C-alpha positions in Angstrom: 10.9 200.6 -12.3 11.9 201.3 -9.0 15.0 199.2 -7.9 15.2 198.3 -4.1 18.3 198.7 -2.3 19.2 196.6 0.5 20.6 198.1 3.5 23.7 196.3 5.0 21.5 195.5 7.9 19.1 193.7 5.3 21.8 192.1 3.5 22.8 190.3 6.6 19.3 189.4 7.8 18.6 187.6 4.3 22.3 185.9 4.2 21.3 184.8 8.2 18.0 183.3 6.5 19.5 181.6 3.5 21.9 180.0 5.9 19.3 178.9 8.2 17.2 177.4 5.3 20.1 175.3 3.9 20.9 174.4 7.6 17.1 173.0 8.1 17.3 171.5 4.7 20.1 169.8 5.5 19.4 168.4 9.0 16.0 167.2 7.2 17.8 165.3 4.9 20.1 163.7 7.4 17.0 162.6 9.4 15.6 161.0 6.6 18.9 159.6 5.8 18.4 157.6 9.7 14.8 156.7 9.0 15.8 155.2 5.6 19.0 153.4 7.2 16.7 152.2 10.1 13.8 150.8 7.7 16.5 149.4 5.5 17.8 147.1 8.8 14.5 146.4 9.8 11.8 146.1 7.1 13.2 142.5 5.5 12.9 140.9 9.2 9.3 141.8 9.8 6.8 139.0 9.1 3.0 138.9 8.4 1.5 136.2 11.1 -2.0 134.1 10.0 -2.7 132.4 13.1 -6.2 130.5 12.5 -8.6 133.4 11.4 -6.2 136.0 13.0 -3.7 138.3 11.4 -0.8 139.9 13.4 2.9 140.8 12.8 6.2 139.0 14.1 10.1 139.5 13.5 12.9 137.5 12.8 15.7 137.5 15.9 17.8 134.6 13.9 17.3 132.7 10.6 14.9 130.5 11.9 13.1 132.2 15.2 10.5 134.7 15.3 9.0 136.6 18.0 5.5 137.8 18.3 2.8 138.7 21.1 1.3 135.7 22.6 -2.5 136.8 22.0 -1.5 136.9 17.9 -1.2 133.3 18.3 -3.8 132.2 20.8 -6.0 129.5 20.4 -3.5 128.1 17.8 -0.4 127.4 20.4 -0.5 123.7 19.2 -1.3 124.4 15.2 1.0 125.0 12.5 1.1 129.0 11.8 1.6 130.7 8.8 4.6 133.0 7.8 4.6 135.1 5.0 8.3 136.8 4.9 9.0 140.2 3.5 10.3 139.1 0.2 6.8 137.2 -0.5 7.9 133.6 0.4 5.3 131.7 2.5 6.1 129.2 5.3 5.1 127.7 8.5 5.9 128.0 11.8 5.2 126.4 15.3 5.4 127.9 19.0 8.4 127.0 20.8 7.5 129.4 23.9 4.6 131.1 24.8 2.7 132.8 27.8 0.1 135.4 28.8 2.0 137.1 31.0 4.8 138.9 29.8 2.6 138.8 26.3 5.2 137.0 24.2 5.5 134.0 21.6 8.4 132.6 20.1 8.0 130.9 16.7 10.6 128.1 15.0 10.0 128.0 11.0 9.4 124.1 10.0 11.6 124.3 7.2 15.1 125.8 6.7 15.1 128.5 4.1 17.8 130.1 2.0 18.9 133.7 1.7 17.2 134.8 5.2 17.0 138.6 6.3 19.4 139.1 9.1 17.4 139.0 12.5 17.0 142.0 14.5 18.9 142.8 17.6 17.6 144.4 20.7 18.6 148.0 21.9 20.4 148.4 24.9 17.8 149.2 27.6 19.9 151.5 29.5 19.7 154.1 26.8 16.0 153.6 26.2 14.5 157.1 27.4 11.5 159.2 27.0 11.6 161.4 23.8 13.3 158.9 22.1 12.4 158.6 18.2 10.7 155.5 17.2 9.2 153.4 14.4 6.5 151.4 14.6 6.4 148.4 11.8 3.6 146.4 11.2 0.5 144.9 9.3 -2.6 146.9 10.9 -5.8 145.9 9.3 -3.9 143.7 6.6 -2.1 146.8 4.9 1.2 145.3 4.6 4.6 147.0 5.9 3.0 150.1 7.3 5.2 152.4 9.3 4.5 155.0 11.8 6.9 157.5 13.7 6.6 158.6 16.8 8.6 158.9 20.3 8.3 157.0 23.7 6.0 158.8 26.0 7.0 157.2 29.0 9.1 154.1 30.1 8.3 151.5 32.8 4.4 151.3 32.5 3.5 148.3 34.7 1.5 145.4 33.3 -0.7 143.1 34.9 2.0 141.0 36.1 5.2 141.4 38.1 7.4 139.8 35.2 6.1 142.5 32.4 6.2 146.0 31.7 5.3 148.3 28.9 6.7 151.4 27.1 4.4 154.3 26.2 4.3 155.8 22.8 2.3 157.8 20.3 3.5 155.7 17.4 0.3 154.4 15.9 -0.3 150.7 16.9 -3.4 149.3 15.7 -5.2 145.5 15.3 -2.3 143.6 13.0 0.3 145.7 14.7 0.5 143.4 17.6 3.6 141.6 17.7 5.8 144.1 15.2 8.8 145.6 16.6 9.3 149.3 17.8 12.6 150.2 16.9 14.9 153.0 17.3 16.8 154.7 14.4 19.4 152.3 14.4 16.8 149.9 13.4 17.1 147.7 17.1 14.3 146.6 18.8 13.3 148.9 21.9 10.3 146.9 22.2 7.2 144.7 20.7 4.0 146.5 19.8 1.0 145.0 21.9 -1.9 147.5 22.4 -3.4 150.6 22.2 -5.5 152.7 24.9 -8.7 153.5 23.0 -10.7 155.3 26.3 -10.5 156.3 29.8 -13.6 156.4 32.0 -15.5 156.7 28.6 -13.5 159.2 27.2 -11.6 158.8 24.0 -8.1 158.5 23.9 -5.5 159.4 21.0 -2.1 158.0 20.3 -1.6 156.1 23.2 0.0 152.9 22.4 2.1 150.3 24.5 4.7 148.0 23.7 6.6 145.3 25.9 9.8 146.1 26.4 12.3 144.6 24.6 14.4 143.2 27.4 12.2 140.8 28.2 12.0 139.2 25.0 15.7 139.5 24.4 16.2 137.4 27.7 13.4 135.1 26.6 15.0 134.5 23.1 19.0 134.1 24.6 17.6 131.5 26.9 15.5 129.5 24.2 19.0 130.0 21.6 21.4 129.0 24.7 19.6 126.5 26.9 16.4 125.6 25.1 14.0 126.6 27.6 13.4 130.1 29.5 14.7 130.4 32.8 13.5 133.0 35.6 14.6 133.7 38.8 12.9 132.6 41.7 12.4 136.3 43.6 9.3 135.3 45.4 8.5 139.2 44.8 4.6 139.4 45.0 4.3 143.2 44.4 6.4 146.1 43.4 5.1 149.8 43.9 7.0 153.0 43.4 7.2 155.5 46.2 7.0 158.9 44.5 6.4 162.7 45.8 5.7 163.2 49.4 6.1 159.9 50.2 9.6 159.4 48.9 10.5 162.8 50.9 8.9 161.6 54.0 10.7 158.7 54.1 14.2 159.7 52.7 14.4 157.7 50.0 15.0 158.5 46.2 11.7 159.2 43.8 10.9 156.4 42.1 12.5 153.7 44.6 10.3 150.5 44.7 8.4 149.1 47.9 8.3 145.6 48.1 5.9 142.9 49.0 7.5 139.4 49.9 5.8 136.0 49.5 6.7 133.9 52.6 8.8 131.5 52.5 10.5 132.5 49.4 14.2 133.3 48.3 13.7 136.8 48.6 12.5 136.2 52.3 15.3 133.7 52.9 17.8 136.3 52.1 16.7 138.7 54.4 13.7 140.8 52.7 11.1 142.0 54.4 7.2 143.8 53.6 7.6 147.0 53.2 11.2 147.0 52.5 12.3 149.9 50.1 14.4 149.0 47.2 17.0 151.6 46.3 19.8 149.9 44.1 20.8 146.7 42.4 24.2 145.7 42.0 24.8 149.2 42.5 22.7 150.5 39.9 20.0 152.7 41.1 16.3 151.8 40.9 14.1 154.6 39.8 10.9 152.9 39.0 9.6 149.8 37.3 11.8 150.3 33.7 15.1 150.5 35.9 14.4 148.1 38.0 14.2 145.4 35.2 16.8 146.7 33.2 19.2 146.1 36.2 17.5 142.8 36.9 17.9 141.3 33.2 21.1 142.3 33.4 22.3 140.0 36.2 22.6 136.3 35.2 20.8 133.3 36.6 22.7 131.6 39.3 24.5 134.7 40.3 24.2 136.3 43.6 23.2 140.3 43.2 23.8 142.9 46.2 20.4 144.9 47.3 20.5 148.3 48.6 17.1 148.8 50.7 15.7 151.2 53.0 14.0 149.4 56.1 12.5 151.8 59.0 14.4 154.8 58.2 17.6 152.5 58.4 20.1 151.7 55.1 20.8 147.8 54.3 22.7 146.0 52.0 21.5 142.3 51.3 22.6 139.8 49.0 19.8 137.7 46.8 20.6 134.4 45.1 19.1 134.5 41.6 18.3 130.7 41.6 15.9 129.6 38.7 12.3 128.8 39.1 12.2 124.9 38.9 11.2 123.5 35.2 7.7 123.1 35.0 7.0 124.9 38.6 3.1 125.1 39.1 3.1 127.9 41.4 5.0 130.3 38.5 1.8 129.8 36.4 -1.5 128.9 38.6 -3.2 131.4 37.2 -4.5 132.9 40.5 -3.0 135.4 42.9 -3.5 135.7 46.6 -2.9 137.8 49.8 -1.0 136.8 52.6 -4.2 135.7 54.4 -5.7 133.9 51.2 -7.8 136.5 50.2 -8.0 136.0 46.0 -7.2 139.1 44.4 -7.1 138.0 40.4 -7.8 135.0 38.8 -6.8 134.4 34.9 -9.3 133.0 32.7 -9.2 129.6 31.8 -6.5 128.7 34.2 -7.2 125.5 36.8 -8.4 127.8 39.1 -10.9 129.7 37.3 -12.2 126.4 35.9 -12.7 125.3 39.5 -14.9 128.4 40.1 -12.7 130.7 42.4 -13.4 134.0 42.1 -11.6 137.6 42.7 -12.8 138.5 46.5 -12.9 134.8 47.6 -11.2 133.7 50.9 -9.3 130.1 50.9 -10.4 128.4 53.9 -10.2 124.7 53.4 -8.8 122.5 51.2 -8.2 118.6 50.6 -6.0 116.6 47.9 -6.7 113.6 45.7 -9.2 110.7 47.3 -9.3 112.0 50.7 -12.8 113.1 52.2 -11.2 114.9 54.9 -10.7 118.7 54.2 -7.9 120.3 56.1 -8.1 124.2 57.4 -5.5 126.4 55.5 -4.3 129.8 57.0 -1.0 130.6 54.8 0.5 131.0 51.4 3.2 128.1 52.4 0.4 125.7 53.0 -1.3 126.6 49.7 2.0 126.4 47.7 2.9 122.6 49.2 -0.8 121.3 48.2 -0.2 122.7 44.7 3.1 121.0 44.6 1.8 118.0 46.1 -1.0 118.1 43.6 0.9 118.5 40.6 4.2 116.2 41.4 1.7 113.5 42.5 -1.2 113.6 40.0 -3.7 114.6 42.4 -6.7 117.0 42.0 -7.3 119.7 44.6 -10.4 120.7 46.2 -11.1 124.0 47.5 -13.5 125.5 50.3 -13.8 129.2 50.0 -16.0 131.9 51.9 -17.9 134.1 49.4 -20.4 136.6 50.6 -20.5 135.2 54.2 -21.1 131.9 52.8 -18.8 128.7 52.6 -18.8 127.3 49.1 -17.0 124.1 48.1 -15.5 124.4 44.3 -15.1 121.9 41.6 -12.1 120.0 41.7 -8.8 121.0 40.5 -6.7 119.6 37.5 -3.2 120.1 36.9 -3.1 118.0 33.8 -2.3 121.0 31.9 0.6 122.2 33.3 1.9 118.7 33.6 2.0 118.6 30.2 3.7 121.8 29.0 
């Protein structure tokens, strides 16, 4: 039999190949250990939620508080909600906070249990970036404790409302995953699994999921634990839009700076902000898109004064914005409709007081009356509308609107704010 003789060069190649294989094996082992540690930290805190006929996921942030999506418990906000713990114990909880935008609910266990797992911690969102490895944990289709691995494909995807934004991931998010944690390899929550994009323009999409950014939930949980209610700054900023590409070059602002649309008469307007101002920094931290805006804002305390750097018509300015809280039960913060400056309607939330009155996107408000008065008054500005809504809310008066719709004047049903007053 012929014996194969290796030349020195071949011997070197074989040694290098063996060393490379050993290194890859060691890295695989190390990577698996990171995943094992993350799951050991996160899995015990993940719970299954049974709300009516619906099934979803949530996670403990303390020995008694559970975070999930609002849509997981929708329709059962006032009912006892079933909780299945990781160790098999069954208990119930009730919602102590819930809202549609952002899509979040915080539940409190109805009984104090012993030997509860540690609540999950939230990640530092300044370190959250595209490419970050993440694990999605949940109960898709009732398949308990399903785990999928992926990366963050993007951060700062805007939601349907100003006070929410999402992280995009290719980790699997399916029905039943909603409300579950999206964690990094330290087992820290970076987001709350919320939705999956199935198609765009009739074209099937794959592996595009969205998680509500973790710092939104962290702020809400902290407020509930420390104050018993959620505080939000009364920014009175109606819209943020990113300035990118040629526009950013033309206006000499950084890529991702945010153009503002300001609510007249609100705190932002009082501080000196104007429609069209471009926000470039908050408290000295550069603003480069929706994600960095919320990360910087959530680091500021309610009641503080924050320095804003803006560009206006080519000039760089600095303004100070007081972060005063929205009043408790402020009806303007949850009226369920969105208006332009000239009172054109461009959004109406389903089942909100405005929706129940018959208001539709595309309508234009022209007249309003309050309570038992038979006389309609012309209405021209958002400030006037805010005044009438506050009056109706505080005095328990119904409001009635006339709108212009497809060239005709239409009288809507009375608007009742009782549901907001009882929150």
